[in-house]
C-alpha positions in Angstrom: -0.1 0.1 0.0 1.1 3.6 -0.8 1.5 5.1 2.8 2.4 8.5 1.4 -0.9 8.8 -0.6 -2.9 7.3 2.2 -1.4 9.9 4.8 -2.3 12.7 2.5 -6.0 11.5 2.4 -5.9 10.9 6.1 -4.5 14.4 6.9 -7.6 16.1 5.1 -10.5 17.6 6.9 -13.5 15.8 7.7 -16.3 16.9 5.3 -19.4 18.3 7.3 -21.6 16.7 5.0 -20.7 13.2 6.4 -21.4 14.2 10.1 -24.7 13.3 11.5 -26.3 14.9 14.4 -26.8 13.2 17.8 -30.1 11.2 18.1 -32.4 11.0 21.1 -32.0 7.5 21.2 -28.6 6.6 19.7 -25.0 8.3 19.7 -24.9 11.2 22.3 -22.8 13.4 20.1 -22.3 14.1 16.3 -21.2 10.7 14.4 -20.4 9.2 11.3 -22.5 6.3 10.1 -21.0 2.8 9.7 -21.3 2.3 6.2 -19.5 5.7 5.3 -16.6 4.8 7.5 -16.2 1.4 5.8 -16.3 3.1 2.4 -13.8 5.5 3.4 -11.4 2.7 4.5 -11.9 1.0 1.0 -11.3 4.3 -0.7 -8.0 5.2 1.2 -6.6 1.8 1.9 -7.9 -0.1 -0.9 -10.4 -3.0 -0.8 -7.7 -5.5 -0.1 -5.4 -3.1 2.2 -7.4 -3.5 5.4 -9.2 -5.9 7.4 -11.0 -6.3 10.9 -11.4 -9.1 13.3 -13.9 -9.4 16.0 -11.9 -10.2 19.1 -14.7 -10.3 21.6 -18.5 -9.6 21.8 -20.7 -10.4 24.9 -23.9 -9.4 26.4 -23.6 -7.2 29.4 -27.4 -6.4 30.1 -30.7 -8.0 29.2 -33.9 -7.0 31.0 -37.6 -6.7 30.4 -38.8 -3.2 29.6 -41.8 -1.3 28.1 -41.4 -0.4 24.3 -43.0 2.5 22.8 -44.8 5.4 24.6 -48.1 5.4 26.6 -50.8 4.6 25.9 -49.4 2.4 23.2 -46.7 0.9 25.3 -45.9 -2.9 24.8 -43.9 -5.4 26.9 -40.5 -5.9 25.5 -36.8 -6.2 26.0 -33.6 -4.0 26.4 -30.3 -5.5 25.4 -26.7 -4.2 25.7 -23.5 -5.7 24.0 -20.0 -4.6 24.2 -17.7 -5.7 21.4 -14.0 -5.5 20.7 -12.7 -5.1 17.2 -9.1 -5.1 15.9 -8.4 -3.2 12.6 -5.4 -4.0 10.7 -4.0 -1.8 7.9 -0.9 -3.0 6.1 0.5 -4.5 9.2 -0.5 -1.5 11.6 -3.2 -2.7 13.9 -5.8 -0.6 16.2 -8.1 -2.2 18.5 -11.0 -0.6 20.4 -14.3 -1.4 22.3 -17.8 -0.2 21.1 -21.3 -0.7 22.8 -24.7 -1.5 21.2 -28.2 -1.4 22.4 -31.1 -3.2 21.2 -35.0 -2.6 22.0 -37.7 -4.9 20.8 -40.8 -6.7 21.7 -39.0 -9.7 20.5 -35.9 -10.7 22.5 -34.0 -12.3 19.5 -34.4 -9.1 17.5 -33.3 -7.0 20.3 -30.2 -9.3 20.6 -29.5 -8.9 16.9 -29.8 -5.1 16.9 -27.6 -4.9 19.9 -24.8 -7.1 18.5 -24.7 -5.3 15.2 -24.4 -1.9 16.8 -21.7 -2.9 19.1 -19.6 -4.3 16.2 -20.1 -1.2 14.1 -19.4 0.9 17.0 -16.1 -0.7 17.8 -15.1 -0.8 14.1 -15.5 2.9 13.8 -13.7 3.6 16.9 -10.8 1.5 15.7 -10.6 3.4 12.4 -11.0 6.5 14.3 -7.2 6.6 15.4 -6.2 6.6 11.8 -7.3 10.1 11.1 -9.9 12.9 10.5 -11.8 11.1 7.8 -12.9 8.5 10.2 -14.1 10.8 12.8 -11.0 11.8 14.8 -11.6 15.5 14.0 -14.9 15.2 15.9 -13.2 14.7 19.2 -11.5 18.2 18.9 -14.0 20.8 20.5 -12.7 23.4 18.2 -13.7 21.3 15.3 -10.5 22.8 13.3 -10.4 19.8 11.3 -13.9 19.6 10.1 -14.4 21.5 7.0 -14.5 21.4 3.1 -11.4 20.3 1.4 -10.3 22.3 -1.5 -7.7 21.8 -4.3 -4.5 23.9 -3.5 -4.0 24.4 -7.1 -7.4 26.2 -7.3 -6.6 28.2 -4.0 -3.3 29.3 -5.4 -5.0 30.4 -8.7 -7.6 32.5 -6.7 -4.7 34.1 -4.5 -2.9 34.9 -7.7 -5.8 36.6 -9.1 -6.4 38.9 -6.2 -2.6 39.8 -6.2 -3.2 41.0 -9.8 -6.4 42.7 -9.2 -5.6 46.5 -9.6 -9.2 47.9 -8.8 -11.6 47.5 -6.1 -14.2 46.5 -8.8 -11.9 43.9 -10.0 -11.2 42.5 -6.5 -15.2 42.2 -5.7 -15.8 40.6 -9.1 -13.2 37.9 -8.4 -14.7 37.3 -4.9 -18.2 37.3 -6.4 -17.5 34.4 -9.1 -15.5 32.3 -6.5 -17.2 28.9 -5.5 -18.4 28.5 -2.0 -15.5 26.2 -1.0 -12.9 28.7 -2.1 -14.6 31.4 -0.1 -14.4 29.4 2.9 -10.6 29.0 2.7 -8.5 31.2 5.1 -5.8 32.0 2.3 -8.3 33.1 -0.2 -10.1 35.2 2.4 -6.7 36.8 3.3 -5.9 37.4 -0.4 -9.2 39.0 -1.0 -8.9 41.3 2.2 -5.5 42.4 0.9 -6.7 43.1 -2.7 -9.6 45.1 -1.3 -7.4 47.1 1.3 -4.8 47.8 -1.5 -7.4 49.3 -3.9 -9.7 51.1 -1.2 -10.2 54.7 -2.4 -8.2 56.9 -0.4 -10.2 59.6 1.7 -9.0 63.0 1.0 -7.5 64.8 4.1 
């Protein structure tokens, strides 16, 4: 596997479009869906460049509980599993623990739901340590590494255009025609501010 290429992808920001908000019954904070994390692993590492092993999975809670809301409550079950998954990428291993909860009127279905969630949760946590695209960026409260990734060549082209702008109208026109992702880039913002300041009409004393 080309680690240099993979490292470049792992260092990129986490795209906000992939981040899901917390649910009332589910993850307590923003999260990434399991299918997306696996798709990213396939994209960055290659289909044959990574694998995972279920090290352990066990039920830690099983009890009768009500399902639904009054007055339509039904007798049912609540089940919780914890799982440990080991992720291997080209000889590099990461291992983490996840939990899953299942609620259903059928005990078997509650177990099925909890097991699947526990394995997926532990897999996501195992991959998390490889970088921002796997959700590592969500653990930084500043969210500095959550944002839109832009092509460096496009950024440089925009910066060069602002450097050549010789009137305020020209600088404003360049800014107006920029796509949203470039308008959010700090380098482009600084170049635009410099161009506007440079061409700002001087007020007579």
